[in-house]
C-alpha positions in Angstrom: 0.0 0.0 -0.1 2.8 2.5 1.0 4.7 1.6 -2.1 1.6 2.5 -4.4 1.0 5.9 -2.6 4.7 6.8 -3.1 4.6 5.8 -6.6 1.6 7.9 -7.1 3.3 10.8 -5.5 6.3 10.4 -7.8 4.0 10.4 -10.8 2.3 13.4 -9.7 5.8 15.4 -8.8 7.0 14.5 -12.4 4.2 15.7 -14.3 4.3 19.1 -12.7 7.8 19.3 -14.1 6.7 18.4 -17.6 4.7 21.7 -18.5 4.9 22.8 -22.1 5.4 26.5 -22.9 2.2 28.4 -23.6 3.7 30.8 -26.1 1.5 31.1 -29.3 4.5 32.0 -31.4 7.5 34.3 -31.9 6.6 37.8 -30.6 8.5 40.7 -31.9 9.2 43.4 -29.3 11.4 45.7 -31.1 8.9 47.5 -33.1 7.2 50.7 -31.8 3.5 50.5 -30.9 2.6 53.3 -33.3 3.8 51.0 -36.4 0.6 48.8 -35.6 0.0 44.9 -36.0 -1.6 44.9 -39.3 -4.9 43.7 -37.8 -8.3 45.3 -38.9 -9.1 46.3 -35.5 -8.0 49.8 -35.5 -9.5 53.0 -34.4 -10.9 55.1 -37.2 -8.7 58.0 -38.2 -5.5 56.2 -37.2 -2.7 55.6 -39.8 -0.3 52.7 -39.1 3.2 54.2 -38.7 2.3 57.8 -38.0 3.3 58.7 -34.5 1.5 61.9 -34.2 -1.7 60.3 -35.1 -1.2 57.4 -32.6 -0.5 60.0 -29.7 -3.7 61.9 -30.7 -5.9 58.7 -30.6 -4.4 57.7 -27.1 -5.0 61.3 -25.7 -8.6 61.3 -27.3 -9.4 57.9 -25.9 -8.1 58.8 -22.3 -10.2 62.1 -22.4 -13.4 60.7 -23.8 -13.5 57.2 -22.3 -11.3 57.0 -19.4 -11.6 60.3 -17.6 -14.3 60.2 -14.9 -14.4 63.7 -14.6 -15.7 64.2 -18.1 -18.4 61.6 -17.5 -19.9 63.2 -14.5 -22.1 66.1 -15.4 
């Protein structure tokens, strides 16, 4: 009985060490955020690669949707 319990514990301990990496693929972190990702889910009026447009979109989003003082009237 004791041998079976030790065997089960050893199997559980070894399976915890065998986790596979959960990365979806190679991620490129060396490009600036304003370059875009090439997906169709972008804000209207924003042009990929235009840093000024990117900063304007961030500023507008922060003021319109994330500023609680603007929401309270």
